C-alpha positions as CSV (number, residue, x, y, z in Angstrom):
1,M,-0.2,66.2,28.6
2,R,-2.5,65.5,25.8
3,Y,0.3,65.9,23.2
4,R,2.5,63.4,25.1
5,F,-0.2,60.8,24.9
6,F,-0.6,61.2,21.1
7,F,3.2,61.3,20.7
8,R,3.5,58.0,22.7
9,L,0.7,56.5,20.7
10,I,2.3,57.4,17.4
11,L,5.7,56.2,18.6
12,L,4.2,52.9,19.7
13,G,2.3,52.4,16.5
14,S,5.3,53.1,14.3
15,F,7.4,50.7,16.5
16,L,4.8,47.9,16.0
17,I,4.6,48.5,12.2
18,S,8.4,48.7,11.8
19,C,9.0,45.4,13.6
20,R,6.9,43.4,11.1
21,E,8.9,40.7,9.3
22,S,8.9,41.1,5.5
23,V,7.5,38.0,3.7
24,D,8.3,37.0,0.2
25,L,4.9,36.5,-1.5
26,D,6.5,34.0,-4.0
27,E,7.3,31.7,-1.1
28,L,3.8,31.5,0.1
29,K,2.0,28.4,-1.1
30,V,-1.7,27.7,-1.3
31,Y,-2.7,24.7,0.8
32,D,-4.0,22.0,-1.6
33,G,-4.5,19.2,0.9
34,P,-7.8,17.9,2.3
35,I,-10.2,20.3,3.9
36,N,-12.3,17.6,5.5
37,S,-12.0,14.0,6.4
38,A,-14.4,11.3,7.5
39,T,-14.2,7.7,8.6
40,N,-16.5,4.8,8.0
41,I,-18.6,6.6,5.4
42,F,-21.8,5.2,3.9
43,L,-23.4,7.1,1.0
44,V,-26.7,6.1,-0.7
45,H,-27.6,7.2,-4.2
46,S,-31.3,7.0,-5.0
47,D,-33.5,7.8,-7.9
48,S,-37.2,8.5,-7.3
49,A,-36.9,7.1,-3.7
50,I,-35.3,3.8,-5.1
51,V,-31.8,3.0,-3.9
52,R,-29.6,2.6,-7.0
53,S,-26.2,2.4,-5.4
54,E,-24.4,2.5,-2.0
55,I,-20.8,3.6,-1.4
56,T,-18.8,2.5,1.7
57,A,-15.3,3.5,2.6
58,A,-13.1,3.4,5.7
59,K,-11.7,6.9,5.0
60,N,-12.8,9.8,2.9
61,L,-10.8,13.0,2.2
62,Q,-12.5,16.0,0.6
63,F,-10.6,18.7,-1.2
64,L,-11.4,22.4,-1.9
65,N,-12.1,21.7,-5.6
66,G,-14.8,19.2,-4.7
67,N,-12.7,16.1,-5.5
68,E,-12.6,13.3,-3.0
69,E,-10.1,10.5,-2.2
70,F,-10.7,7.1,-0.5
71,P,-7.2,6.1,0.4
72,E,-8.1,3.0,2.3
73,G,-10.4,1.5,-0.3
74,I,-13.9,1.9,-1.6
75,E,-16.8,-0.5,-2.2
76,I,-19.8,0.4,-4.5
77,K,-22.9,-1.7,-4.6
78,F,-25.5,-1.5,-7.4
79,F,-29.1,-2.5,-7.0
80,T,-31.8,-3.5,-9.5
81,I,-35.0,-1.4,-9.8
82,D,-36.7,-3.7,-7.3
83,G,-33.9,-3.3,-4.7
84,Q,-32.0,-6.6,-5.3
85,L,-28.2,-6.4,-4.9
86,E,-26.9,-6.9,-8.5
87,T,-23.3,-5.9,-8.7
88,T,-20.4,-5.1,-6.3
89,M,-17.2,-3.1,-7.2
90,R,-14.2,-2.9,-4.9
91,A,-10.8,-1.1,-5.2
92,D,-7.8,-0.6,-3.0
93,R,-8.0,3.1,-3.5
94,G,-10.7,5.3,-4.9
95,Y,-11.1,8.9,-6.2
96,Y,-14.1,11.1,-7.1
97,L,-13.4,13.8,-9.7
98,K,-16.1,16.4,-9.3
99,N,-15.6,18.3,-12.6
100,E,-16.1,15.1,-14.6
101,N,-18.6,13.4,-12.2
102,L,-16.4,10.4,-12.4
103,Y,-15.3,7.7,-9.9
104,R,-11.9,6.0,-10.4
105,G,-10.8,2.9,-8.6
106,E,-7.2,1.6,-8.6
107,G,-5.1,-1.1,-7.2
108,N,-6.8,-4.5,-6.9
109,V,-10.1,-3.7,-8.6
110,Q,-12.8,-6.4,-8.5
111,I,-16.3,-6.3,-10.0
112,K,-18.9,-9.0,-9.5
113,N,-22.3,-9.3,-11.1
114,L,-24.1,-11.6,-8.7
115,L,-27.1,-12.2,-10.8
116,K,-25.2,-13.2,-14.0
117,D,-22.2,-15.0,-12.4
118,Q,-19.7,-12.6,-14.0
119,S,-16.6,-11.1,-12.4
120,L,-13.8,-8.8,-13.5
121,Q,-10.3,-8.0,-12.2
122,S,-8.2,-5.1,-13.3
123,E,-5.8,-2.5,-11.8
124,E,-7.9,0.5,-12.7
125,I,-11.6,1.2,-13.4
126,F,-13.8,4.3,-14.1
127,W,-17.5,4.7,-13.3
128,N,-19.4,7.5,-15.0
129,Q,-22.5,8.0,-13.0
130,A,-24.2,10.2,-15.6
131,E,-23.7,7.8,-18.4
132,K,-24.2,4.7,-16.2
133,K,-21.1,3.0,-17.5
134,I,-17.8,1.5,-16.3
135,Y,-14.7,1.3,-18.4
136,T,-10.9,0.9,-18.4
137,E,-8.0,1.0,-20.8
138,K,-6.0,-1.4,-18.6
139,F,-5.6,-5.1,-18.7
140,V,-8.6,-7.0,-17.5
141,T,-9.6,-10.6,-16.7
142,I,-13.3,-11.4,-16.9
143,Q,-14.9,-14.6,-15.8
144,D,-18.3,-15.1,-17.4
145,K,-19.7,-18.3,-15.9
146,Q,-17.2,-21.0,-16.8
147,T,-15.2,-18.9,-19.4
148,L,-12.2,-16.8,-18.7
149,F,-11.4,-13.8,-21.0
150,N,-8.2,-11.7,-20.9
151,G,-7.8,-8.5,-22.7
152,T,-7.0,-4.8,-22.7
153,G,-9.7,-2.2,-22.5
154,M,-13.3,-2.8,-21.5
155,E,-16.6,-1.0,-21.4
156,A,-19.8,-2.1,-19.7
157,D,-23.0,-0.8,-18.2
158,D,-22.7,0.1,-14.5
159,S,-24.3,-3.2,-13.4
160,F,-21.7,-5.1,-15.4
161,S,-24.5,-7.0,-17.2
162,V,-23.4,-6.2,-20.7
163,Y,-19.8,-5.6,-21.5
164,S,-17.3,-5.5,-24.4
165,L,-13.6,-6.1,-24.5
166,K,-11.6,-3.9,-26.8
167,E,-8.6,-6.2,-27.4
168,V,-9.2,-9.8,-26.5
169,R,-5.9,-11.6,-25.9
170,D,-7.2,-15.1,-25.1
171,S,-10.0,-17.0,-23.6
172,R,-10.5,-20.5,-22.2
173,T,-12.9,-22.7,-20.4
174,L,-12.3,-23.0,-16.7
175,L,-11.7,-26.4,-15.1
176,P,-13.7,-27.3,-12.0
177,G,-12.4,-25.4,-9.0
178,E,-10.7,-22.7,-11.0
179,G,-11.8,-19.1,-11.0
180,I,-10.7,-15.5,-10.3
């Protein structure tokens, strides 16, 4: 009786193992999509208990490698040392590249320095948090008070207070009612 039980157990075990479907390991793909998603996010970056920037986005996707995507747009606000809103940056889509500690905005990118009456439009912008600078190699239009500058490539501090255009194409004085 005891031998029958072991015989049946071995027979059942070999049956279960032999019915396993073979899988080609080359066809298995590693999932590289988002591992987490959030809606209506609000992130605050502070330095010594002083708010330096705020990030808001309608949707945030986080990936296994630490990168993030903001497919429905991103807005970043920069504040002065005394807490006054100085600059806003908006983009149709945003990305955070963890290995480079770099934010990238693309689509309709708009930056406004509210204190200096400056604004920028481009199709792509990068913000390096560690170096506290923003830059692009794409075409930009900058309005500095009543003057409009067009060029390719730009670098500025992250408050967009001090900037330099790499290739200025043209500039002109705005007429009343004009602006970007």
